[in-house]
Structures are given as C-alpha cells and as structure tokens.
C-alpha positions as CSV (number, residue, x, y, z in Angstrom):
1,M,-14.3,-18.2,4.0
2,L,-12.8,-21.6,4.6
3,D,-14.6,-24.8,6.2
4,S,-15.8,-23.5,9.5
5,R,-14.3,-26.5,11.2
6,Y,-10.9,-24.6,10.9
7,V,-12.0,-21.4,12.0
8,P,-11.5,-22.0,15.8
9,L,-8.1,-23.3,15.1
10,F,-7.1,-20.0,13.4
11,I,-8.6,-17.7,16.1
12,G,-7.0,-19.6,18.9
13,G,-3.6,-19.6,17.0
14,F,-3.9,-15.9,16.3
15,L,-4.9,-15.1,19.9
16,A,-2.1,-17.1,21.3
17,Y,0.2,-15.3,18.8
18,I,-0.7,-11.9,20.0
19,A,-0.4,-12.8,23.5
20,I,3.2,-13.9,22.8
21,M,3.6,-10.6,21.1
22,I,2.4,-8.6,24.0
23,L,4.5,-10.8,26.4
24,V,7.5,-10.1,24.1
25,G,6.7,-6.2,24.3
26,V,6.5,-6.1,28.0
27,L,9.4,-8.3,29.0
28,S,11.8,-6.4,26.4
29,T,10.7,-3.0,27.4
30,R,10.6,-3.2,31.1
31,G,12.1,-0.3,32.8
32,K,12.9,1.3,29.4
33,T,9.9,3.3,28.6
34,S,10.3,6.4,30.7
35,G,10.1,10.0,29.3
36,S,10.9,10.3,25.5
37,N,12.4,6.8,25.4
38,F,8.9,5.7,24.9
39,L,9.1,7.0,21.5
40,T,12.8,6.3,20.6
41,G,13.5,3.0,22.4
42,G,16.6,4.8,24.0
43,A,17.9,5.9,20.5
44,N,20.6,3.3,20.6
45,L,19.4,0.4,18.5
46,G,21.9,-2.1,17.0
47,F,22.0,-3.5,13.5
48,F,19.9,-6.5,14.0
49,L,16.9,-4.5,15.5
50,I,17.0,-2.0,12.7
51,F,17.4,-4.4,9.9
52,C,14.4,-6.7,11.3
53,T,12.3,-3.6,11.6
54,V,13.1,-2.3,8.2
55,G,12.6,-5.7,6.7
56,A,9.2,-6.5,8.5
57,T,7.7,-3.2,7.6
58,M,8.8,-3.3,4.0
59,I,7.6,-7.3,3.7
60,G,4.3,-5.7,4.9
61,T,0.9,-5.1,3.4
62,G,2.2,-3.9,0.2
63,S,4.2,-6.9,-0.4
64,S,2.2,-9.7,1.2
65,M,-1.1,-8.6,-0.4
66,G,-0.5,-6.0,-3.1
67,A,2.6,-7.5,-4.9
68,I,1.2,-11.2,-4.6
69,A,-1.9,-9.7,-6.0
70,N,-0.1,-8.4,-9.0
71,G,1.7,-11.5,-9.3
72,Y,-1.8,-13.3,-9.4
73,N,-3.1,-11.0,-12.1
74,G,0.2,-10.3,-13.9
75,G,2.8,-12.8,-13.4
76,W,6.2,-11.4,-13.0
77,A,4.4,-8.1,-12.5
78,G,4.4,-9.2,-9.0
79,A,8.0,-8.1,-8.5
80,I,7.4,-4.5,-9.5
81,Y,6.3,-3.3,-6.0
82,G,9.5,-4.9,-4.7
83,L,11.5,-3.1,-7.1
84,G,10.3,0.3,-6.0
85,A,10.7,-0.9,-2.4
86,C,14.3,-2.0,-2.8
87,T,15.3,1.2,-4.6
88,G,13.7,3.4,-2.1
89,I,15.4,1.6,0.9
90,L,18.6,1.7,-0.7
91,S,18.1,5.5,-1.5
92,M,17.9,6.0,2.2
93,L,21.6,5.6,2.4
94,M,21.9,9.0,1.0
95,F,20.1,10.4,4.3
96,V,21.9,8.4,7.0
97,K,24.5,11.3,7.8
98,I,21.7,13.2,9.4
99,R,21.9,10.5,12.3
100,D,24.7,12.6,14.0
101,K,22.2,15.6,14.4
102,K,20.1,13.8,17.0
103,F,16.7,14.6,15.3
104,L,13.5,12.9,16.3
105,T,11.3,13.4,13.1
106,M,11.4,14.0,9.6
107,S,9.9,17.4,10.2
108,E,13.0,18.3,12.2
109,E,15.2,17.2,9.5
110,A,13.4,19.1,6.9
111,Q,13.5,22.3,9.0
112,Y,17.2,21.8,9.3
113,Y,17.7,21.6,5.5
114,Y,15.7,24.9,4.8
115,G,17.6,27.2,7.0
116,G,15.9,26.3,10.3
117,K,12.6,27.9,9.2
118,K,9.7,27.0,11.8
119,I,7.3,27.1,9.1
120,V,8.7,24.2,7.3
121,R,8.7,22.0,10.4
122,Q,5.2,23.1,11.0
123,T,3.9,22.3,7.5
124,M,6.0,19.0,7.3
125,G,4.7,17.9,10.7
126,F,1.1,18.1,9.7
127,M,1.6,16.3,6.3
128,M,3.7,13.8,8.0
129,F,0.9,12.8,10.3
130,V,-1.5,12.7,7.4
131,V,1.0,10.4,5.7
132,E,1.2,8.1,8.6
133,I,-2.7,7.9,8.9
134,I,-2.7,7.2,5.3
135,W,-0.2,4.1,5.7
136,L,-2.1,3.1,8.9
137,G,-5.3,2.7,6.8
138,N,-3.6,0.5,4.3
139,H,-2.2,-1.8,6.7
140,M,-5.4,-2.1,8.8
141,N,-7.3,-2.8,5.5
142,G,-4.9,-5.5,4.5
143,G,-5.0,-7.2,7.9
144,S,-8.8,-7.2,7.6
145,K,-8.6,-9.2,4.6
146,Y,-6.7,-12.0,6.1
147,L,-9.2,-12.3,8.8
148,A,-12.1,-11.9,6.5
149,Y,-10.9,-14.7,4.3
150,I,-10.7,-17.0,7.3
151,T,-13.5,-16.2,9.2
152,G,-16.1,-14.5,7.1
153,L,-16.6,-12.1,9.6
154,D,-17.9,-8.4,8.7
155,D,-15.2,-6.2,7.2
156,V,-15.5,-3.7,9.8
157,I,-15.3,-6.3,12.5
158,C,-12.0,-7.7,11.0
159,K,-10.6,-4.1,10.8
160,V,-11.3,-3.4,14.6
161,I,-9.5,-6.9,15.4
162,T,-6.7,-5.9,13.2
163,V,-5.8,-2.6,14.7
164,L,-6.5,-3.8,18.4
165,A,-3.9,-6.7,17.6
166,F,-0.9,-4.4,17.3
167,A,-2.3,-1.5,19.2
168,V,-1.9,-3.4,22.6
169,Y,1.8,-3.9,22.7
170,V,2.4,-0.6,21.1
171,F,0.3,1.0,23.8
172,I,2.3,-1.0,26.5
173,G,6.0,-0.6,25.5
174,G,6.1,2.1,22.8
175,Y,8.8,2.0,20.2
176,L,11.2,-0.5,21.7
177,A,8.2,-2.9,22.0
178,V,7.6,-2.2,18.3
179,V,11.2,-3.1,17.1
180,V,11.6,-6.1,19.2
181,T,8.3,-7.6,18.2
182,D,9.1,-6.6,14.5
183,A,12.2,-8.9,15.0
184,V,10.3,-11.7,15.9
185,Q,7.5,-11.1,13.3
186,F,10.2,-10.7,10.8
187,C,11.6,-14.2,11.4
188,V,7.9,-15.6,11.1
189,I,7.2,-13.8,8.1
190,V,10.5,-15.0,6.1
191,A,9.9,-18.5,7.3
192,G,6.3,-18.7,6.2
193,F,6.5,-16.9,2.9
194,A,9.7,-18.9,2.0
195,L,8.1,-22.1,2.7
196,I,5.2,-21.2,0.6
197,A,7.4,-19.9,-2.1
198,I,9.4,-23.2,-2.2
199,K,6.1,-25.4,-2.5
200,A,4.4,-23.1,-4.8
201,I,5.8,-23.7,-8.5
202,P,5.8,-27.8,-7.8
203,A,2.2,-27.3,-6.6
204,A,1.2,-25.4,-9.7
205,G,2.6,-28.1,-11.8
206,G,6.0,-26.4,-12.6
207,Y,7.0,-23.3,-14.2
208,A,6.1,-24.5,-17.7
209,N,2.5,-25.1,-16.6
210,I,2.4,-21.6,-15.0
211,A,3.5,-20.1,-18.3
212,A,0.9,-22.1,-20.3
213,T,-1.8,-21.2,-17.9
214,F,-1.2,-17.5,-18.4
215,E,-1.0,-17.9,-22.0
216,A,-4.2,-20.0,-22.0
217,V,-6.1,-17.1,-20.5
218,G,-4.6,-14.5,-22.9
219,K,-1.9,-13.3,-20.8
220,P,1.3,-14.4,-22.3
221,G,3.1,-11.1,-21.5
222,A,2.8,-11.9,-17.9
223,M,5.6,-14.3,-18.1
224,G,8.2,-11.7,-19.6
225,F,10.5,-9.2,-18.1
226,Y,8.6,-8.0,-15.0
227,G,5.3,-8.7,-16.8
228,L,5.6,-5.5,-18.6
229,A,3.8,-6.7,-21.8
230,Q,0.8,-7.5,-19.7
231,Y,1.2,-4.9,-16.8
232,G,2.1,-1.9,-19.2
233,L,5.2,0.4,-19.3
234,M,3.7,3.4,-17.6
235,P,1.6,1.7,-15.0
236,A,4.9,-0.1,-14.1
237,I,6.8,3.1,-13.9
238,A,4.1,4.7,-11.9
239,L,4.0,1.9,-9.2
240,V,7.7,2.0,-8.8
241,L,7.9,5.8,-8.5
242,S,4.8,5.5,-6.0
243,T,6.6,3.0,-3.9
244,Y,9.9,4.9,-4.3
245,M,8.5,8.0,-3.2
246,G,6.5,6.6,-0.5
247,V,9.7,5.1,1.0
248,I,11.4,8.4,1.0
249,G,8.5,10.7,1.9
250,T,7.3,8.3,4.9
251,P,8.6,9.3,8.4
252,T,8.8,5.7,9.6
253,H,11.9,5.0,7.7
254,R,13.5,8.0,8.9
255,T,12.9,7.1,12.5
256,R,15.0,4.0,11.8
257,I,18.0,6.4,11.2
258,Y,17.2,8.8,14.3
259,T,17.0,5.6,16.5
260,A,20.1,3.7,15.5
261,A,23.1,3.5,17.6
262,N,24.9,5.5,15.0
263,E,25.2,6.4,11.2
264,Q,27.2,3.2,10.3
265,T,24.5,0.9,11.9
266,A,21.9,2.7,10.1
267,R,23.7,2.4,7.0
268,K,24.5,-1.4,7.2
269,A,20.9,-2.0,8.1
270,F,19.6,-0.3,5.1
271,L,22.0,-1.7,2.6
272,T,21.2,-5.4,3.6
273,S,17.5,-4.7,3.7
274,G,17.6,-3.1,0.2
275,I,19.6,-6.2,-1.2
276,M,17.1,-8.6,0.6
277,L,14.0,-6.8,-0.8
278,F,15.3,-6.9,-4.3
279,F,15.3,-10.7,-4.1
280,W,12.2,-10.9,-2.0
281,S,10.4,-9.2,-4.8
282,F,10.5,-12.2,-7.0
283,V,9.3,-14.5,-4.0
284,T,6.1,-12.5,-4.1
285,A,5.6,-12.9,-8.0
286,I,6.2,-16.6,-7.7
287,I,3.6,-17.0,-4.9
288,G,1.1,-14.9,-6.8
289,M,1.4,-16.4,-10.2
290,S,1.3,-20.0,-8.8
291,A,-1.9,-19.1,-7.0
292,F,-3.4,-18.2,-10.3
293,T,-2.2,-21.3,-11.7
294,I,-3.6,-23.4,-9.1
295,A,-6.9,-21.7,-8.7
296,N,-7.4,-21.7,-12.5
297,G,-6.8,-25.4,-12.6
298,Q,-9.3,-25.9,-9.9
299,G,-12.0,-23.9,-11.3
300,V,-11.7,-21.4,-8.3
301,T,-12.3,-17.7,-8.7
302,L,-11.2,-15.6,-5.8
303,E,-13.4,-12.6,-4.7
304,S,-10.1,-10.5,-4.8
305,A,-6.6,-11.0,-6.1
306,D,-5.6,-9.7,-2.5
307,Y,-6.6,-13.0,-1.4
308,A,-4.1,-14.9,-3.3
309,F,-1.7,-15.4,-0.3
310,S,-4.2,-16.6,1.8
311,F,-5.5,-19.0,-1.0
312,M,-2.0,-20.4,-1.2
313,A,-1.4,-20.8,2.5
314,T,-4.6,-22.8,3.0
315,H,-4.7,-24.9,-0.4
316,V,-1.1,-25.4,-1.0
317,L,-0.1,-26.5,2.5
318,G,-3.5,-27.8,3.9
319,P,-5.7,-26.2,6.2
320,V,-4.0,-26.7,9.6
321,F,-0.4,-25.8,8.7
322,G,-1.9,-23.2,6.1
323,L,-3.8,-21.4,8.9
324,V,-0.7,-21.2,11.0
325,L,1.2,-19.6,8.1
326,M,-1.8,-17.1,7.7
327,I,-0.5,-15.7,10.9
328,A,2.7,-15.0,9.1
329,G,0.7,-12.9,6.6
330,L,-1.1,-11.2,9.5
331,S,2.2,-10.4,11.1
332,A,3.3,-8.6,7.7
333,T,0.6,-6.1,8.3
334,M,1.1,-5.8,11.9
335,S,4.6,-5.2,11.7
336,S,4.1,-2.4,9.3
337,G,1.2,-1.0,11.2
338,D,3.0,-0.8,14.5
339,S,5.9,1.2,13.0
340,D,3.6,3.7,11.4
341,A,1.7,4.1,14.4
342,I,4.8,4.9,16.7
343,S,6.0,7.3,13.9
344,G,2.6,8.8,13.9
345,I,2.5,9.7,17.4
346,T,6.0,11.0,17.5
347,I,5.2,13.4,14.9
348,L,2.0,14.3,16.6
349,L,3.6,15.0,20.0
350,T,6.7,16.7,18.8
351,D,5.7,18.7,15.7
352,V,1.9,19.0,15.5
353,Y,1.1,19.4,19.2
354,P,3.6,22.4,19.7
355,S,2.7,24.0,16.5
356,V,-1.0,23.9,17.5
357,T,-0.8,24.9,21.2
358,G,2.5,26.6,21.5
359,K,3.6,24.2,24.3
360,T,5.7,21.3,24.6
361,I,5.2,18.1,26.6
362,K,7.1,17.7,29.7
363,E,9.7,14.7,29.5
364,E,8.0,12.7,32.2
365,D,4.7,13.0,30.5
366,Y,5.6,11.6,27.1
367,P,4.3,8.0,27.9
368,K,0.9,9.3,29.2
369,Y,0.3,11.6,26.0
370,S,1.8,9.1,23.8
371,R,-0.8,6.5,24.6
372,I,-3.6,9.0,24.2
373,A,-2.1,10.0,20.8
374,L,-2.0,6.5,19.8
375,V,-5.7,6.1,20.4
376,V,-6.5,9.3,18.5
377,T,-4.3,8.4,15.5
378,L,-5.6,4.7,15.3
379,G,-9.3,6.0,15.6
380,V,-8.5,8.4,12.6
381,A,-6.9,5.7,10.4
382,F,-9.6,3.4,11.0
383,L,-12.2,5.7,9.9
384,I,-10.3,6.2,6.6
385,T,-10.2,2.5,6.2
386,L,-14.0,2.4,5.8
387,F,-13.6,4.2,2.4
388,V,-10.6,1.9,1.0
389,N,-10.3,-1.7,-0.6
390,D,-7.7,-2.7,-3.0
391,V,-4.2,-2.6,-1.5
392,I,-2.1,-2.1,-4.7
393,T,-4.5,0.6,-6.0
394,Y,-4.4,2.3,-2.7
395,I,-0.8,2.4,-2.8
396,Q,-0.5,3.5,-6.4
397,K,-3.4,6.1,-6.2
398,V,-3.1,7.6,-2.7
399,V,0.4,7.2,-1.9
400,G,1.4,8.0,-5.4
401,S,-0.6,11.2,-5.5
402,L,0.2,12.7,-2.1
403,L,3.9,11.6,-1.2
404,P,6.0,12.8,-4.3
405,G,5.9,16.5,-3.3
406,L,7.1,15.5,0.3
407,A,9.9,13.2,-0.9
408,I,10.9,15.9,-3.7
409,C,11.2,18.4,-0.9
410,M,13.6,16.2,1.2
411,F,15.8,15.5,-1.8
412,M,16.0,19.0,-2.8
413,G,16.8,20.2,0.9
414,R,19.4,17.3,1.3
415,F,21.3,17.7,-2.1
416,W,20.8,21.1,-3.6
417,K,22.5,24.0,-1.7
418,R,20.5,26.6,-3.8
419,A,17.1,25.2,-2.4
420,T,15.3,27.7,-0.2
421,W,12.6,27.3,2.2
422,Q,10.2,28.9,-0.4
423,G,11.2,26.3,-2.8
424,G,10.7,23.6,-0.3
425,M,7.1,24.8,0.5
426,A,6.3,25.0,-3.3
427,C,7.3,21.3,-3.6
428,I,4.9,20.5,-0.8
429,I,1.9,22.6,-2.1
430,S,2.2,22.0,-5.6
431,G,2.6,18.2,-5.2
432,T,0.0,17.8,-2.7
433,G,-2.5,20.2,-4.6
434,F,-2.0,18.1,-7.6
435,G,-2.7,14.9,-5.6
436,L,-5.7,16.1,-4.2
437,L,-7.1,17.2,-7.5
438,Y,-6.2,13.8,-9.0
439,L,-8.2,12.1,-6.0
440,L,-11.2,14.4,-6.2
441,I,-11.7,14.8,-9.9
442,P,-12.5,11.5,-11.5
443,A,-12.0,13.0,-15.3
444,L,-8.6,14.1,-14.1
445,S,-7.7,10.7,-12.5
446,G,-9.0,8.9,-15.3
447,W,-7.0,10.7,-18.0
448,V,-3.7,10.5,-15.7
449,D,-4.1,6.7,-15.4
450,S,-4.7,6.0,-18.9
451,V,-1.9,8.1,-20.3
452,L,0.6,8.1,-17.2
453,G,-0.4,4.9,-15.4
454,G,-1.1,6.9,-12.3
455,A,-0.2,10.2,-10.4
456,A,3.2,9.5,-9.2
457,V,5.1,10.8,-12.5
458,P,3.0,13.9,-12.9
459,A,3.2,14.6,-9.1
460,T,6.8,14.2,-9.0
461,I,7.5,16.6,-12.1
462,I,5.2,19.1,-10.9
463,S,6.8,19.1,-7.4
464,L,10.2,19.3,-8.9
465,V,9.4,22.1,-11.3
466,F,7.9,24.4,-8.8
467,G,10.5,23.6,-6.2
468,V,13.4,24.5,-8.5
469,V,11.7,27.6,-10.0
470,V,10.7,29.2,-6.7
471,S,14.2,28.5,-5.2
472,L,15.8,30.2,-8.2
473,V,13.6,33.4,-7.8
474,T,14.0,33.7,-3.8
475,P,17.1,34.8,-1.9
476,V,19.8,32.1,-1.2
477,D,19.7,31.0,2.5
478,N,23.2,31.1,4.0
479,T,22.2,30.3,7.6
480,P,25.1,28.4,9.0
481,D,24.9,25.0,10.1
482,E,25.1,25.4,13.9
483,E,22.3,28.1,13.6
484,R,20.0,25.6,11.8
485,V,20.5,22.8,14.3
486,K,19.9,25.4,17.1
487,A,16.7,26.6,15.7
488,V,15.4,22.8,15.3
489,F,16.1,22.3,19.2
490,D,14.8,25.6,20.1
491,A,11.5,24.5,18.1
492,R,11.4,21.2,20.0
493,A,11.6,23.1,23.2
494,G,8.8,25.5,22.4
495,K,11.0,28.5,21.8
C-alpha cells in the first residue's frame, strides 16, 4: 500500500473516471438498446470501434499485469505473452468470411461448420459460457490487484469494486456501451502505458544498467532473445500456445466479427490490431524489466510481480501523476472484463438458455433478460476469483488446459472438409478432459509443467489427434451450405 495521503486522490479520480464511463455509455447508446441490439450494438460497427475494442481487450489483464510481471521476472520474456496475442489476433483473419452468415455466437459458427448439428451448438454453447466465466475471473483478479496495491483494502472487497466498476455501464447500455467505452479506455491505456515506457529505461539508469542488474542477480539470460535462456523454451512455447489458443477459442473475438459492419471492416481491424500488439509486446517487457531494476536499486521487494506496473506508475512518475496512470491500468482490466461479460450473456441467452428450456427469448425481452444474465454471470465469475491469484499462471494453467480443444474444433471445422461433427465433439471432449485431469491431479500437472512447460502443448496434440481419427472413421457430412445456415437459424428460433 502507498502513503495513505494519496489514497483519497486515487479513489476520487477512479470514481470520477467510472462516472465518465457510465455517462459515455448512456449517451452513446440512447435509443439504441432495444431488442437484440442490446447484445449486438446493431451489428454495424465501423473500423475504429472494432479496432479499439480489440486493442483494449488484448492490452488487458494479461498484458498490463501478466506480461509486465514476466518482464519483471525474466527481462525480454515479458514480450512472450504479446507474441501469442498478436499471432492469435492475426489468425482471426482466417475466420472473418463468416461475417456474411450473420451469426451471433461462436456456438452458431461451430454448428454451421459441423453440418448444422444442434448437439455441436449445445455443447459449444455451454463450453463458451464456461470460457467467458474463466476470463472474467481473470480480469476481476487483475483489477483487484491494482486496487489492493493502492488502497490496502481486503482482496475480496477489491474484487467487488472491480466488477461493479464495469458492470454498471454494461448493465445500462449493453454491447454498444462496451465498444464505445472501450474506445475511450483504449486511448487512456495507450497514452498511459506509452508514457511510462518512455520514461522507464532512463529512470532505470539506461539499458546497460538494466542488463547489469539482471546479470548481477544471476539472470543474464533474461536479456537475450525473448529471455528464453532465463524463461525456458518449453514454458515459452506453452505460454505462446496458451495465449494463441485463448484468442482462437474465446467467443469475445468472434463477436467483433459478427458485429462489424462487414467482412472488410473486421479484416482491417484485426490486421491493424495484430500488428500493433506485436510492437506493444516489447513495451510491456520494457516496463517490467525497468521496474525490476529500479526496485532492486531501491532495495524494494514487491509482494507479487503482478504489482510491477503499479510500482512503476507510482514510483517513476511520482504519486500524483502516477495514481492517475494507475487508472489506465484499471482501464486495461475493465476493457477486457466488459467485453467478456457481454459475450458471456449473449451465449447464455442465445445458446445455453434455449438448450436447457427449449424456449427462445422474445425480441422485446432481450434487454431485461440480458441484465439478469449479466448479474448471474458476474456473480459466478466472482466466486471463481476467490480461488485464483497470479495472472500469468492463471492464463498458462487454466486457459492453456481448457481452451485448446475448443480452438482445434473451430480450426478443423473451418479448414478441413473431411471433419465430421463426431470429430468436432471428440476435439472438445478429449481436450477438455485432459485439461480437467491436468488441473485436478497435482502429480500430472507437475510432470507436464516440468517436461512440456504447461498444458497447452499436450492439450492441443490430444485434441487434434482425437478430432482427426474420429473424423476419419465416421461418415462424411455432405450437408449443403444453405441447409447448414437454415439449421443454425432454426435453432436460434427454438425449432
């Protein structure tokens, strides 16, 4: 916790910032949240909004905390997370053609790929909702760390404040409020982080001093190519793959395709975002390694490497200006959290709810049910946060173990005509099954971590093998394209 004199300044600034976000959300969505528009923002968003919401989400909890923490612990290893993020976003270019089908969720897209089979949609819908819960938990956890560092409040209280911070404007304005506030937050994030990065190396005494500091503490490999000599090749591969599969297997990024004005808009936004993320990955590494050097020089030991950005914001820029930029850090977690929240409730209402009840929601009732679903979704995610702590480990373990099966299912359906619905289900079941075993059996996770660097590599291989083998031994699906599309919209209508 910082000097108590500055806590009221931060709290006042934070509350004012949230009030501005709520005002922006209300004004930008006035008269535009009726019916399903609450979940899609009208499905006619331009390049700027799509680019900003992608950028704001990706420069989120994993980047602002996890990647900077990796830079703090392992020098240029802080850029590894960003490498996985940028390759994942660029790979989304391979899926943008689906925009013309006018789908709403990733579950509908999967149903289309696999012959229009409803069981694929139902299974994927349930899994996608779980995935969004997992990501929301991570964002809440990240935001609470910022608050805990500044205020010294109990961790649970900080998590409650974090979730309420972005839940209010999502509750009021739906998806359009999310993307508009993301655009504002994206500008705040980029300005804040860039300013810290510019001042970071000089504040650390120059790059030579940074290198000397890591060498002095026995980490000379941290300054090499992606810090691999320090971080380890297999852990680096596992982190890149975890992040990559997290992008491909997470519904949030598909939502940007479905709600873009057209395919070309989505393509330009993902291409620009991917390139930006590549260069941004080195910014996070610079901040992290500079934080380590400064802390080491001052004899400061951070309770957690996840506090590295907070330390830099308040120590390099001074308490007043630094506290203002701490809001940029919180923006990073909120802009990630709001996007996953709206994707989660879209899946819950259009995929999970019809599957469980056999009913569909009336067009005029979407806003009401969406708000109820938001409360339920955030409540479940909050409970999960009570059992998580380290951001990058969370991504590498939980995301890396549970998402590869979903991502491989989507890849197979999109690119392999021989893939069958049984093969797609085999991807999901085998990948998720292995992931659960990894998370629940300490001996297995210990062996996988020590030999393969994490669960992402074996989960990907297992999912691919099962998907291919089962597809080859089951009948080819020759369902015409128009019948697949019809099956998707029939399922959405509850038929």
